[in-house]
DRENDO-1510 file (C-alpha; in Angstrom, 1 decimal, always signed):
<recs>
REC; n; res; u; v; w
REC; 1; MET; -2.6; +6.5; -10.8 .
REC; 2; LEU; -3.9; +6.0; -7.4 .
REC; 3; GLU; -4.7; +2.3; -7.1 .
REC; 4; LYS; -5.8; +1.4; -3.4 .
REC; 5; THR; -6.1; +2.5; +0.1 .
REC; 6; GLY; -6.7; +0.8; +3.3 .
REC; 7; PHE; -6.1; +1.6; +6.9 .
REC; 8; GLY; -2.6; +3.0; +7.2 .
REC; 9; TYR; -1.7; +2.9; +3.5 .
REC; 10; VAL; -2.2; +4.1; +0.1 .
REC; 11; ILE; -0.8; +2.6; -3.3 .
REC; 12; ILE; +0.2; +5.2; -5.8 .
REC; 13; ASP; +1.8; +4.0; -9.2 .
REC; 14; GLY; +2.5; +0.6; -7.8 .
REC; 15; LYS; +4.2; +2.0; -4.6 .
REC; 16; LYS; +2.8; +1.5; -1.1 .
REC; 17; TYR; +3.0; +4.5; +1.2 .
REC; 18; ASP; +2.6; +3.7; +5.0 .
REC; 19; HIS; +2.1; +7.4; +5.9 .
REC; 20; ASP; +0.0; +10.3; +4.8 .
REC; 21; VAL; +1.0; +11.8; +1.6 .
REC; 22; VAL; +1.0; +15.0; -0.3 .
REC; 23; ILE; +0.6; +14.9; -4.1 .
REC; 24; HIS; +2.0; +18.0; -5.6 .
REC; 25; VAL; +0.8; +19.7; -8.8 .
REC; 26; ASP; +4.1; +18.4; -10.7 .
REC; 27; GLY; +3.1; +14.8; -9.6 .
REC; 28; ARG; +5.7; +14.5; -6.9 .
REC; 29; ILE; +4.6; +12.7; -3.8 .
REC; 30; SER; +6.1; +13.6; -0.4 .
REC; 31; LYS; +5.3; +12.6; +3.2 .
REC; 32; ARG; +2.9; +14.9; +4.9 .
REC; 33; ASN; +4.7; +17.1; +7.3 .
REC; 34; LYS; +2.3; +16.9; +10.3 .
REC; 35; GLU; +5.0; +18.7; +12.4 .
REC; 36; LEU; +3.7; +21.9; +10.9 .
REC; 37; SER; +0.2; +21.3; +12.4 .
REC; 38; LYS; +1.2; +20.0; +15.8 .
REC; 39; PRO; +0.9; +23.3; +17.5 .
REC; 40; PHE; -2.7; +23.3; +16.7 .
REC; 41; LYS; -3.4; +19.8; +18.0 .
REC; 42; LYS; -6.0; +19.8; +20.7 .
REC; 43; ARG; -7.1; +16.1; +20.8 .
REC; 44; LEU; -6.5; +12.8; +19.2 .
REC; 45; HIS; -5.7; +13.7; +15.5 .
REC; 46; THR; -3.3; +16.3; +14.3 .
REC; 47; PRO; -5.5; +18.7; +12.3 .
REC; 48; LEU; -4.8; +19.9; +8.9 .
REC; 49; ALA; -3.6; +23.5; +9.6 .
REC; 50; PRO; -2.7; +26.4; +7.5 .
REC; 51; PRO; +1.1; +26.0; +7.5 .
REC; 52; GLU; +0.6; +22.6; +5.8 .
REC; 53; ILE; -1.0; +24.0; +2.8 .
REC; 54; GLU; +1.1; +27.0; +2.1 .
REC; 55; GLU; +3.5; +25.2; -0.2 .
REC; 56; LEU; +0.4; +23.8; -2.2 .
REC; 57; LEU; -1.0; +27.2; -2.6 .
REC; 58; HIS; +2.2; +28.5; -4.2 .
REC; 59; GLU; +1.9; +25.6; -6.8 .
REC; 60; ASN; -1.1; +27.2; -8.2 .
REC; 61; PRO; -3.5; +24.3; -8.3 .
REC; 62; GLU; -6.9; +24.5; -9.9 .
REC; 63; VAL; -8.1; +22.0; -7.5 .
REC; 64; ILE; -7.0; +20.8; -4.0 .
REC; 65; VAL; -8.3; +17.3; -2.9 .
REC; 66; ILE; -8.2; +16.3; +0.8 .
REC; 67; GLY; -8.6; +12.7; +1.7 .
REC; 68; SER; -9.9; +13.0; +5.3 .
REC; 69; GLY; -8.9; +9.4; +6.3 .
REC; 70; GLN; -10.6; +6.0; +6.0 .
REC; 71; PHE; -13.4; +7.1; +8.2 .
REC; 72; GLY; -13.2; +10.9; +7.7 .
REC; 73; ALA; -11.6; +11.6; +11.1 .
REC; 74; LEU; -8.9; +14.2; +9.8 .
REC; 75; PRO; -9.9; +17.5; +11.4 .
REC; 76; ILE; -9.5; +20.3; +8.9 .
REC; 77; MET; -9.2; +23.9; +10.3 .
REC; 78; ASP; -11.6; +26.5; +8.9 .
REC; 79; GLU; -8.7; +28.6; +8.1 .
REC; 80; VAL; -7.4; +25.9; +5.7 .
REC; 81; ILE; -10.8; +26.0; +3.9 .
REC; 82; LYS; -10.8; +29.8; +3.9 .
REC; 83; ALA; -7.3; +29.9; +2.5 .
REC; 84; ILE; -7.9; +27.6; -0.3 .
REC; 85; LYS; -11.2; +29.2; -1.3 .
REC; 86; SER; -9.8; +32.8; -1.1 .
REC; 87; LYS; -7.3; +31.8; -3.9 .
REC; 88; GLY; -10.2; +30.7; -6.1 .
REC; 89; ILE; -9.1; +27.1; -5.9 .
REC; 90; GLU; -11.7; +24.4; -5.9 .
REC; 91; LEU; -11.7; +22.2; -2.9 .
REC; 92; ILE; -12.8; +18.7; -2.7 .
REC; 93; VAL; -12.9; +16.9; +0.8 .
REC; 94; ASP; -14.0; +13.3; +1.1 .
REC; 95; VAL; -12.9; +10.1; +2.9 .
REC; 96; THR; -9.7; +8.8; +1.4 .
REC; 97; PRO; -11.2; +5.8; -0.3 .
REC; 98; ARG; -13.5; +7.9; -2.4 .
REC; 99; VAL; -11.0; +10.6; -3.4 .
REC; 100; LEU; -8.7; +8.2; -5.2 .
REC; 101; GLU; -11.2; +7.8; -8.0 .
REC; 102; VAL; -11.8; +11.6; -8.0 .
REC; 103; ILE; -8.1; +12.2; -8.2 .
REC; 104; ASN; -7.6; +9.9; -11.1 .
REC; 105; LYS; -10.5; +11.4; -13.0 .
REC; 106; LEU; -9.2; +14.9; -12.5 .
REC; 107; ARG; -5.7; +14.0; -13.6 .
REC; 108; ALA; -7.1; +12.3; -16.8 .
REC; 109; GLU; -8.9; +15.6; -17.5 .
REC; 110; GLY; -5.7; +17.4; -17.3 .
REC; 111; LYS; -6.5; +19.4; -14.1 .
REC; 112; ARG; -3.6; +21.1; -12.1 .
REC; 113; LEU; -4.4; +19.4; -8.8 .
REC; 114; ALA; -2.7; +18.9; -5.4 .
REC; 115; ALA; -3.9; +16.6; -2.8 .
REC; 116; ILE; -3.3; +15.6; +0.8 .
REC; 117; LEU; -4.2; +12.0; +1.7 .
REC; 118; HIS; -4.9; +10.9; +5.4 .
REC; 119; VAL; -4.4; +7.1; +5.5 .
REC; 120; THR; -5.6; +6.2; +9.0 .
REC; 121; CYS; -8.9; +7.0; +10.7 .
</recs>
């Protein structure tokens, strides 16, 4: 269960993560590998770029949820959106505090979901 988020952290199943996280279809939680997107960085934030979502696409989720940060500052490349939609996967993007509830609801409904949560700006 996703419990709480604030600037720089998210609490999932009682554990505090002080970095961006990826929630895999099988429930595993891993640290977001921003290095895959660094070549696409132009300014302040490292964008969410196609190399970061490739693994999630292979997991065949029904839904991918992206928490774009506490204030929605995570840049998401158009190619990411196109890649997700081209696979027929539902995409939900919102600020991280709001997507926690969405993810919990989708999990309760038994949806196969994956998520990327940005925990700062």
